N, C-alpha and C positions, 0 to 999 in steps of 0.2 A: 591317379588323379587324388584317391583318397588318401595316400600317403602324403603327397606334396601339400594337401590342406592341413593335416596334422602337422606337418614339421612347421607350417608357417604359424599355425596357432600356437604351437609351443615356444618359438621364437618371440612372437608377439607377447606371450605370458612371462616370458623370461625378460623380456625388455621393460614392460610396466613394473615387474616385481623389480627392476634394477633401479629404477627412478625413485629419487627420494624428493619430498616436498619440504622446501624451506619456507616458514612463515614467520610472522610475527607483528609487532607495533611498535612505531615510531613517534615518541614523544619530544619536547624540548623539556627543559629543566623545571617548567612549572606544570608538567604534566598536561600540556596541551598538544593533540596530535597535529603532527606535521604533514601537511597535505604534498605531495609531490616528490618526496625524496627519494633518490635512487639507491637502490639495493642490486648488487651484483656480485657474484663470486669472481675473485681476481683473476685473470688471465682465460676468462671463458665469454661466451655470449649469454650466459644464464643469468637472468635478474628480472627486476620488475621495479614498480613504483607505487608509494603508496596512497591509497584512495582518501576519501574525506574524513575517515574515521583514524587515518594514520596506519592502517594496516596494509601488509602486503603478502603475498605466496606466490611462489613459483616452484616448477621441478626442475631437477637436474640429474643427469647420469653419471655425474662425477662421484667418486668416492674418496674416503679416508680423508686426509688431513687437508682442510682448504683454508682460504682467507676470504670473509666475508666483507664487503666495504659498504657503508651507508654514507651517503653524502648529500649536502644541501646548502644552498647558498647561504653565506654568512654565518655558518655553523662548522664547528671542527668536524673532521671527518672521522667516523667511528670505525674502527677494524678490529674484527674478531677471528682469531685462527683456532681451529679446531676440527674435529671430526664432524661430517655431514650429519651424521645420526644424532648428534646434539641441537642441531640447528631447526629447532622447530618450538613455536609457542614462544619467540623470543619478544623480550621488551627492552627496547634501545632506546636511550634518553641521550640527545645530542646537546653539547654545549655550545653557547654562542661564540664566534670566533673574535677573539679581541683583538685581531689584526686589523680588521675593516676599518674604512674610513670615517665610518661613524661610530667608532667605538670612542670612550671616554680618554682624554688626553691628560697629563700631569703641567698643569699651565700656573699655578700660583706663584705670581712674582715674576714670570717670564713673557716677554713679547718676542716671538719668533717670526723670522721673514726668510723665504727661499723656496725652491721649487719642492723640497722635500718636508716642507711644514704645513701640518694639517689647518694651521690657523695663521693667515698673514696678516699681521697687524700693520706692518711696517715694511714695503717690498724695498729690496736693495735699490732700485732705479728713483725711489723717492728722495734719494740722498741729493740727487742731481737736479731734482725737479722741483723741490720745495724752496719757496721763495727766500726764505731768510737763511737757507742753510749754504747758499753759495759753493755747493759741490763738496761740503765737508759733513762726514758722516755723523760727527759729533753735533752740527747744527742741525741735523735733522732728527737726531734722536732727542734734542731739547724740546721739541714739539709733541713728546709723549708724556703721560703722567707720571709723577714720581720724580720728575727733574726739576731742579729749581734755577730761575733765570737768574744768573752771574753774569750779565752781559760784557762786562769789561775783562772777563776771565777767559772765556770760552771753552773751558773744560767742563766735565760732567760732574754736578752736584746731586747725589740721589738720596731722596728722603730724609734730609738733616744731616747728610754725611757730607765729610770734605771732599775736594776732588781726589786726593791721594787715596779715597778709600775705593774708588772704583778702579779696576784692573782691567786692561783689555790684552786679549789673546788672539793671535792668529794661527789658525790651523791648530787650535788648542795648545799652543805654546806662547809663553808669557812674553809681551813686549815691555821692557823696562823703561823706556822714554818715549811715549807715543806722541807727545804733542811738540810742536815746534816751539822754540823760546822766543819770549816777546819782551816788552816793557811795561810800565804800569798803565792801567785803563785801556789797553790795546789786546782784543782778544787773540789768543792763542787758535791752532787750528791743529786738528789732526795731521800726522805728517804722511798719511797711506791714502792713495786713490781710491776712490769707490769703485771704478770701472773694473778693477782687479779682483772683486769679491762678489759672489753669489748667494752669500748666506749671512744674515746678520741675527744673533740671538742678544737680546738686552734683558739681562735679569736684575730687577731692581730688589731682590732678597729671595731667600730660602732657596738658594741653587745647589747645584749638585756638590756631593763630598769629593768630587774630582778636582774642584777647584777651592783654593785657599789663598791666603794672604790678601784678602779684601773683606773690609768690614761691612760695607754697602752695597756693592754691585761688581757684576762681572760683564763685560762686553765680548763676545765671541764672534770673529770676522774669519770667513771661510773662504780662501780664495778659490777661484773656479777649476773645477775638476777636468772639465774638458771643453775647450772653446768650440764656438759652432762654425768658425769659419777662418780663414786667413785673411788679413785685413790691415789697412793702416790707417790709423785715426791722427787727423791733425787739427790744432785747435789755435787760434790766434784770438789772443784778450786784449783787453784795455789795457792791462797789468802784466803781460807776459804772454807766454805760449806753451802749448804742450805737443809732445809727439809720441805714439804709441805703434807698436807693430806687434802682430802676433803671426807665427809660423804653425805649421801642422805637419807631421810626419805619421807614418803609419801606427806607433804605439808611443810617441811623444808629441809633445808641443812646447812652444817658446813664446812668452809675452813680454814685452818690455814696455816701459812707458818713462818718458823724461819730462821735466818740467822747469821752465825758468820765470821766476816772478820778479818784479821791481816796481816799488811804488812811487818812485819818482815822478812819472806822469801825473798821477794821481794827486800827489802832495802840490804838484804845480799849479793845478786848476782849481782844486777845492782848499776852503780854508781850513787850518789845522791850528791845535792850540800848542803843538810841539814846534821846537825849533829843529829841523831836521837838518844835521850836518851830513849824514849820509843815509839816503832812504833804506828802508827794509829790502833786503835782497837775498833771494834764495834759489838754490840749484838743487834739485832732487832727481833721482832715478830709481826706479824699482823694476824687477824681473821676477817672472815665476817660470820655473821649468818643471813640466810633468813628464812622468815617463811610466806608461803601463806595464805591469809585469804579468806573469800567468794568474796570479793569485792576488794582485794589488794594486796600489799606486803610491809612486813616488812622487814628493814634492820637494823643490829647492827654490825658497823665496829669499830674495834680497833686496835690501833698500839703503839708500844712503842720502844725506842732504847737507848742505852746508848753508849757513845763515849768518849775515852780519849787518848792522845796523849802528848808526850813531847819531844823539840828539840830545838837545838841552830840555829839559821839562820845567813845566811851571812848579814854583815852590813858596808858598807863602812865607816860609822863614829864611828864603834866600832870594833876594832881589836879582840875582844873577840866573838863576835857574839851577837845577841839578843835572850835572853831566852824566850821562850814560851811553856806554858803549859795549857790544858784545860781538862775540866770534863764536859760532858754534858748528861743530861737525859730529855728526850721528852717522853710525854704521850699523846695520841689523841685518843678521842672517837666521834663516829658520830652515830646517830641513825635517820631514816627516814622512812616515810610512805607515800606511794601512792596507791590511790584506788579511785573507781568511786561510786558517791553518788547516780547517776541515768542515765539515757540515754546520758543525756548531760552535766552533771557537774562531775568534778573531782577533787580531792583534794590531795595536796601533803604538808608535813608537816616533819620539821627536826630539829635537834638541834646537836652542837658538843660542845666539851669542851677540851682545850688545856693547859697542864701543861709542861713549858720549865726552865730548870734550868741551867744555866751555871756559871763555875768557871774558870776564865780567870788569869794566872799568866805571867805576861809581863815584863821584867828585874825585877824591884823591887816593881812592881804594882802588886795589887791583886785586881782583879774585879769579884763581885758576883753579878749575875741578876737572877730575877726570874720573869716570865710572866704566868698569868692565863687569859685566854680568852675564851669567851662564844659566840656562834652564832646561833640564833635561827630563823627560818623561818616559814612562813604560806601562802600557794599560792592556790588559785583557778583558774581553768579554765572551761569555758563556751564554749561548741560547740555548737555554735546556729545554724550553718548550716556548710556545706563543705566549704561555701565562706567567712563565719565570724567566728572567734574564738577569744574570750576574756579571757585575763589573768590580775589577779590582786592580789596582798596580801602584806603582810608587813614583815619586818625582824627588828632584834635588834642584834648589836654587842657591846661588852663589854669586855674591856681590863684593867687589872690591872698590871703594871709594877713598879718594885722595883729594884733599882739597889744601891750597896754597894761598894765603892771605898777606897782602903788605900796604902800608900806608905811609905818611911821613913818619911816624912814630914806632911803628913797627916793620922789621925787615924778616920776610919769610917765616911766616908763623904757618905751621904743617899740623894737620889733623886729619883723620879720615877714621874708617873702621872695615871689619871684614865681616860680612852677614851671611852666614851658611845655613840652609835650612834644609832638612830632610824629612819626607812626608810619604805617607803609605794612605790608601783608602780602598773603602770596598763598599758597595752598594749593589741594591737589588731591586728590580722593577717586578712587582707582584701584581697580575692582573687576574681577580676575583672573576669578574664577568665584564662583558662590553660596557657595563654600568659603574664599575667600581675598581680602583686601581690604588697600588701604593708605591712609593719609591721611600726605602729605608737605607740608611748609609751611616758610615762613621769615618772620620778621616783624623790622623794623628800625625804630629808633627814635632820634630825636635829642633830648637833653636841652639845653633852652637854658641852664638854670642850672649845668650842668657842662659845657658845649660838648663834648659827648661824644657819638658815634654808637655804637650797639649792635647787634650782629645776632645773632638767636635762631633756630637752627633747630629744627623740631618733627616727628618723624615717630612713625608708629603703624601696627600692622598687626594682622590678626586672623586666624586660622584656624579653621574649623570642623571639629572632631573627630568629631562625630557629629551626628544630626538635634535633640539637644538640648543639645550642649556645644559649647564653642569655648575657644581661649585665645588671649590678646593680649598683645602688647607695645607698650611706649610709650617715647619718649625725648623730653625737652625742655629748651631752657635759656630760662631766665626771669629778668627784670631788674624792678627795682621801685625807685624813689627812696626815700630814708629818710622817715619820717614827719616832722609838722610839730612834733613836740616836739623834734627834732633840727634842721631846716632852718631853724626860726625864729631858732636862735642860730649857726648855720654853715652854708655853702653851699658849701665847700672841699672836696667829698667826690666819692665816684664812686657809681653805680648799685647797689645789693646784686644779688648774683646768685646763681641755684641753678641746679642741673641734676638732672632727674627721671629715674631709671630704674624701669620698672614691668613686671611680669609678672603677667598675670591668666588665673584660669581661672574659666567661668561654665558652670551649669548651669540650663536653664530648661525646666519641664516641668509640665503639670497643676497650675497656679497654685502651684508650689513652684519656689523659686530660692535657688540656693546660688552664693557668690561667694568665692573666695580670691584674695587679691592680694598679692604682696610687692614692697617696693620699697627704695630708695635715694635719699638726697637730700643733694648736697653744696652746701655753703653759702661763698661768698667774698665779699669786700668790706664786711663787716659792720661796723657803725658803732660804735667804741670812744671812750670817754672817761673822763677821770681824776678824776671826783669822784662823790659819792654820788648825785647827780641832775644829770641836763644843765641846766645854767645857761650864762649868757652868759660865764663865767669859765673853762669847762670847755674843755680842750684835745681836740679831736676828730680822729680819723683814720678811714680804711676799711680797717684791718688785720685786722679780725676774721674769724672763719671758723666752722665747724662742719659737723655732718651729722646725718641722721636716717634710721633703717633700722627695718623691721619688716615685719609681715604682717597682713592683716586679714581676717577671716570673717564672713560674713555668710550667713543662713538665714531665709526667709519661707516660711511655709506657711498657705495658707487652704483645702487640700483635704482633710488627713488627717482632720481633726475637724470634724464639721457645726457650722455657725454660728460657728466659732471661726477668727480669724485671729492669727497672732502671728509676730514675729521676733526672732532673736537674733544680737547683734553681739559681735564679741570683737577687740580690737586688742593687738598685742605692739609695744612701742616702744622703741628704743633711740637715744638722741639725746645730744649734747653740743655746748656752743657755746663760743666765747671772743669776746665782745660786750659792749655796752654798758660798765659798769664792774667787769666781771669779772677778776679776777687771774691767773686759769688757766682752760682749758677744763673745763667741768663741765655736768650735766644741768640744764637751766633750771627754775626753780621752778614753772613752768605745766606742766610735763610729767609724766605719769603712765605707768609701765612698762606697766602693764595696765589694761584697761578694758573693762568688761562691760556689755551693757545687753540685757534682756530685754523686751518689750512684748507684751501680750495684749488681744484684743477677743473680746468673746462675747456674743451675741445671744441673750436669753430671750424666746421668742416669746409664752407665756404671761403675761409680765410687761411685755410691749411695751418692753423695757429692753436696753439695752447696758452691760455691766460691763466696766471694763477694768483693767489695771495697768502699772505701768512700774517696772521696778526696775534700778537702777544700781549698780554695784561698781566701784572704782578704787583702785588702789594708791597709796599715799603720794606725796606732792610733798616735793622738796628744800628744806629751808631751812639757813640758817646759824646755829651755835650758838656764840657767842662765848665760852663756857665750855669749849669743846674746840678742839683745834687744824683747821685746816682750813677749806674755802670751801664751801659749800653740803653741809655734812658730816653731815646728819641728815635723817630724812624723818617726815613727819607720819603718823598712824595711816591707815588705808584710808578710803576714802569710800563711805559706804552711803545709800541713799534708795529707799524704797519709795513710790510713788505710786497712789492709787485714784482712778477716776472712774466716774460713775454717770450715764446718761442716760435719761429716761423720755418715752416719747413720748405726750403728752397728747392729741393729736390727730393728723392727717395735717400741721397745719401750726404745731404748737405742742409745745415740747420744754422739759421741765426738766432742768437739767444741775448737777452737782455733782463738784467735784474736790477732794482734799487731797493735797498734797506732803509728803512725809516723815512718812508717817502713823505709823511707829513712834517719831518723835523721837529718830532717831540723832543724837548730839552730834558732827558733824563740825567738823573742824578745818582750815583753809585754810592754817595756818602760824602762826607767832608773834611777836610783837613784844617785843624787849628792850629793857631799862633803858639809858639812855647811859651811868650809871655804875653801878660795881659795888656791892655791899653791904659791910658791914664785914668780911664772911668773904672778900671779893676775887670774889664770883660777880655775874654779870648775871642779875637777876630777869627774869621773861617774863610775858606775857600772851598768852592762846590767842586768834587771831584766827578768829572763828566768823561764820556768815552772820548778817546783822542780824535775821533772823527764821528761827527753825528748821523752822516749819512754816507753810503758807501754804493757807487754805481757801476755795474759791472756790464760791458758787452764781449760778446764772444762769437766766433764763427768756427764752426766744427764740420769737420769734413771726414767721411768714412770710404776708404777706396777699397775696394773688395771685388773679387771676381764674381762672386754670388750676388746675381742682380736683386735677389729677394732681400739683400741686407738694406735697412730702412732705418734711419734716423728717427722715425716716429716711433720705434720700438723703445727710444730713450725718452718719451714724453709721458 
């Protein structure tokens, strides 16, 4: 018995002596003790948690080199590899995890929407439920600050920039002809259906070095990665019909959408200031094919549309009016692949092709133009750590444009251009902490048409001032070659240039968002010419300049009033330009000094309905009155428009929808056309330029057929 006790005592002594104590203290980077942090040896059950002083201590029988893990929610995990004998009296400092949802985001100049966005300013479904948008994503974006009301055009005019200064991308690849053709004082529409997209990023300035050839803005549209169900969508409208279908397989899916629009019934019912010989008619279709691979996702997107119409428009200088006829065919293909190479590297590649053909007849003139454009991009991303991410890549733009002109005096005058641009870019996201982040990048472009290389730096930073607010700064230099209306006549020019300076404040909490953003833009190398309209005989140069400055406000609230979602946008713009045929620097005739937009949507449970409104108010735009001295010396009266919509849920999969634009019938004037010669009193008479249609009434019935009984058209409200 004595020997047994001796052996037990010796064994216990050996075990006690073999155990090592691991201890220390855990702090954050401000030397504040962290309570409840987890500490353990990897691959064992040995560990502990910190007390109120941040201290920890535990024993282990492990020996040699081990891995010590220290972790705590919202902090980066600390790892120490070493011999057990050195793991005592440790002082561990944990850094905040910058990948958490409450971390700072780089948001100056950018409005994002989608499931992956930390700040939802405009949801993709807002496109189809905003009263004034009529299902057009451009119409919905025109309710955001920074945009200018140019109702007769329909394209995006951003912060003093012309419509051709905003570029649109689908899945990161350029769309060269994003709008349907139209005639004077009849707004155009975006070509693409909002139902195929689940993400929208609208950047009003200061955007990433990845994107170029845009002086004012970029609009990024992302197609749906994975549809939630198989379904068929049927739409019957007062002016046409739509049909869509989605099929899913194990690792792939296909969505198709077709549309037919004809305004003949509308023209027959409502008064119109145009004499329509053939009504506006368009047939369009889209398809998205998706294929999952082991490490990524492949997408193939295709779209086509054909549009034609013929009419005679009023003209003060022609008693018989101006005859206008158009036939347009447009095809767009886009393929992209995004995937992972390893734990830290990802790859994105894509290419697009556009073929656009227009045949115009204006009075006695016949114009035929054809554009073929290609965009190819390759981009890499290296996630070095949560705090440092590196992006770099290259892209190539190629455009071949040809135009043929003939009239009674000229037979087959041909002109055009080839515009090829090669670009490289590099950018880094640097997160100093959860409260401070930087984005720094540079973009280089070589233009073959100008034999010139440009270098454009980009920089933005954001600082979180509280748990619910932050401030951001952004600077960027941007280049864009002149549009086809210029390059088709003259290529001895320079790339146009702007510099953006942006300051942003943002508050986001409890389904309420407030943004205030001040900016300044400086323009250089704008195109000038010496004729009324650009033509082959014009003298061109790149001596134009200008500026735009202002402040934008945005407030969205879906919390304060039950079942009510609304947003308010206001923009103050001060801008002047000396470009085109301007004799002096002046506020361009597409710019409004003040723009106000109010949008509201209210769900009425007892009526199974959503009612909504959209109100737009914009100050007058400049025009030149030849009866008074000066250039762009007068302004039109303010623009007003109140639009209403109503959606009734017939059943979970059927919805009846109605919308009226400018329901109060405001007589909006976009400008004036003056007579070429004065009257007997020496005055030039004028004609008000108004929208071709003062009001637009739309009724539609939409039906989703799906085996998923949870499918609900209410999701679209």
